[in-house]
N, C-alpha and C positions, 0 to 999 in steps of 0.2 A: 657355225650356226646350224648347218645342215645335219651334222652329227647329233647335236643336241636335239634338234627337231625330230630326227628319226627315232631317237631313243624315246622321246615323249609320246610319239604316235604309236610305237609298238606297245608302250606301257598302256595307253588308252585302249588299244585293241584287245590286249590280254585281260582287261577288266571286264570283258564280256564273255564269260565262260559258257559252255553249254549248260542248259538248265540242270541244276543240282538241287538231289533231294536234300562389357557394358559400356560399353563404349559411350557414344554421345546420346544420352537419353533425351536431352533437351531437344535435339533435332528430331528424334522419333516422336516426341510429344507434339511437335508442330505439324506432323503429318496426319491428315484426316483419316480416321479409321472407323469402319462401320462393320459390325457383326464379325469381328475377327479378321477383317480385311484392311489393307492399307491402300489408300488412294494414290496411284502413281500418276503424276501430272502429264506424263507423255513427253514427247520431244523428239529430237534427232539423235541418232546414234550411227556409228559406222560398223556394219556387220563384218564378219571375217572375210566373206566373199562379196565382191562388188562388181557391178557392171559399169561400163563406160557411161558417164553421165548420171550414174546413180550411186555415187560414193557414200551417200548417207541415206538412211531410211527414216521416215517419220512414223512415229508411233502415237496413236491417239490416246487420250487419257483412259485409264482402266483401273480396276481394283484387283488386288492380288492377296491371297491368303498370307497372313503374317508368318505362318509356320507350315511345314509339310503336314500332310494328312497322316495321322498316327494309326497304329494298330487298333487303338480304342475307337477311333472314328470309324475305321473300316469294319470293325466287328459289328458296330451298330448298323452299318449299311447292309452287310450280308444278312443280319438278323431280320431286317425289314424288307430286304430284297433277296429272298432265298435262292433265286436263280443264279446268284453270284457266289454261292457257297462253293467250297472246294470240290465237294462231291456232286455238284449239280451243274457247274459251268460247262457250257458247250465247248468241245475241243477246238472248234473253229475260232473261238474267242480268247483262248488262253492256252499256253503250253503246259506240259505235264507238271512242271514245278510250281504252278500257281498256288500261292499261299503254303508252299511246302514247309516253310519254317514255323508254321503254327503247330501247337501241340495236338490240336484236334480241329474238326470242322468248325466248331463254335468256341474254340479255345485259343485265344491269341497270346496266352502266356500270363505271367504275373504282373504286378503293378508296374514294375520297371519296364517289362516288355511292352505293356500297353502304351507307354509313353514314347516308344521308339517309332520312327517313321515306318509306315507299312511299305514293304517291298515284295518282290515276287508277284507283282500285279501287272497285267498286260495294259497296253494302251487302250484297248476296248474297255477293260474294267475301270481304268482311271477315268475315262470319258463318261462312263455310265454313272460312276460315283458323283462326279461334278454335276452332271445333269440332274441327279436326284436332289442336289442341294440348290438347284436353280442357278447353277454356275456353269463353267466350261473350263477346259484346259487352257492355259495361256499359250499364245503363239510363241514361236521361238524369238521373234523380235521383241515381244513384250518381256519374256523371261530375261533375255540378254540385257535389255535396258535396265530392268530392276537390278540385275546381278552386277551391273557396272558401278554400283554405289558402294562406297566404303562406309565406315561408321560416321564420318563427318562430311563426306562429299558425295553428291549424287552423280558426279562425273569423274569417277576415279579409274575408268576402264583403261586409260592410257598411262596411268601412273606406274612407273616401273616397280616401285616398292610394293604397291598393291598387288601387282602381278606376281611378284616373288612370294608374297604371303599366300596367294591363292594356290600357287604351285606347291608350297609347303603343306597346305591343308589337303590338297589332292594326294600328295605323296605319303602323308602320314595316316590317311584314313585306313583303318584296319579292315581286314576281310571278316566275313561273318556278319552277325547282327549289328546294325549301326547303333551308335549311342542314342540316348533319348534326345528328343527335340530340345532346343535351347542350348545345345552344347557349343555351337559356333556363334559368331558375332551377329548382332542386330545392326542392319545398315541404316543409312540416313533416311530411308523411307519407312523405317519401323518393321522391316521384313527380316526374319532370321533364317539361318541355316541354308542359305542358297549355295554355299560352297563348303565342301569337305565332309558333309554328313552322308548324303546320297546324291547320285545323279537324278535328274527329274525329267519326266515325260513332258513334252510340249505338244500342242495340237497338231502342228505340222513338223514333227520331229525329223522327218526325212523328206523334205519337200522336193528333192531331186528325183525321188522315185514316184511313179504313178500311184495315186491314192488306192487304186484297185489292187495293187500288188503288196500293200502293206501287211496283209494277213499271211503272206508267204515269205520265204527266204530267197526270193528270186534274184536279189542283187548280190554282187560279189563283194563280200566284206573286205577281202584282202586288196581289191582294187581301190576301194575307197581309202583305205589306210595308206596305200602306196602313193596315191595321187593327190593327197589332201593339201600339199603345199603349192599346187599350181593355181595361179590367179588370185592369191590372197591379197587383202588390202594391207596387212601388216604381218610380215613373216616372223616377227618377234613376239607375237601374241600367243605364247605357248598355252595358257589356260584355255583360250578359245579353240585352239587346235584339238585339245583333249576333249572338250565338250562336243565338238563336231564329230570327232572319230567315234565317240561313244554312241551318239545319235545315229550315225551312219551304219553302225553295226546292229541296230535293232530292227525288228519287224513288229507289227502291231500285236502279234501273239506272244512276243517275248515276255518271259517272266524271269527277271534277273534279280539276284540278291542285293545288288547295289543300286537298283533303280526304284525310286519312289515318285511322288508327285505332290502337287498342290493345285488349287483351283484359282480361276480368275473370273472376272465379270466385266462387262462393257463399261460399267459405271459403278460407283459404290452402291452396295445393296443394303437394305434394312427395312 
């Protein structure tokens, strides 16, 4: 197991390069959706890392975008918020590769490109986008709770077959521009593309690091990757290890080709 885990963690760490230039539709229909968001009822889940007496975490009800933010969405955002255009964004808020895969400052590509998840955006930028929509980034607990659902079950996180499928999705995701949204499965909450399309920002993506340091690269990436197996609740949850390793290697300025985002809200909006 240790050899398998080590290989997976190294893989996750190498997915963070230096910045470079229908399943069960009936279940989804029963999920309340408002303005493109799915209502997640909340509940208990077991995070990858637990503390004694806190083996499970409770997540309050929230709403989550049913799909990742696309280039089309983000193009509209930078058009109405020009301070977030590639040639105007402050260096403290985004690394040099911010929107580097766009053909131009206001050119996110052709129709197929516009349907791809936006990537090469920093945590600061993702947070600003969500705020402009009257929303916010999901917390890690919220994201993980929603991501623990398969097409037919809202509690599939411990299912071995579901984990194998997630690993296969992670392993087969191609480098470069991600596929358009809607490529991977829609889960029982009516939320699509949580796995295998892009990694996604969360509000507290690196809660172990002081909030003030998120704009820098002050933490040691290799230490996180080497020590990630210490104190875990379930050492066989390889998909969760990969997600943790990716988040731990990011800073708030990071702009990575494989990282996108979606928004959340405290309750259904509309």
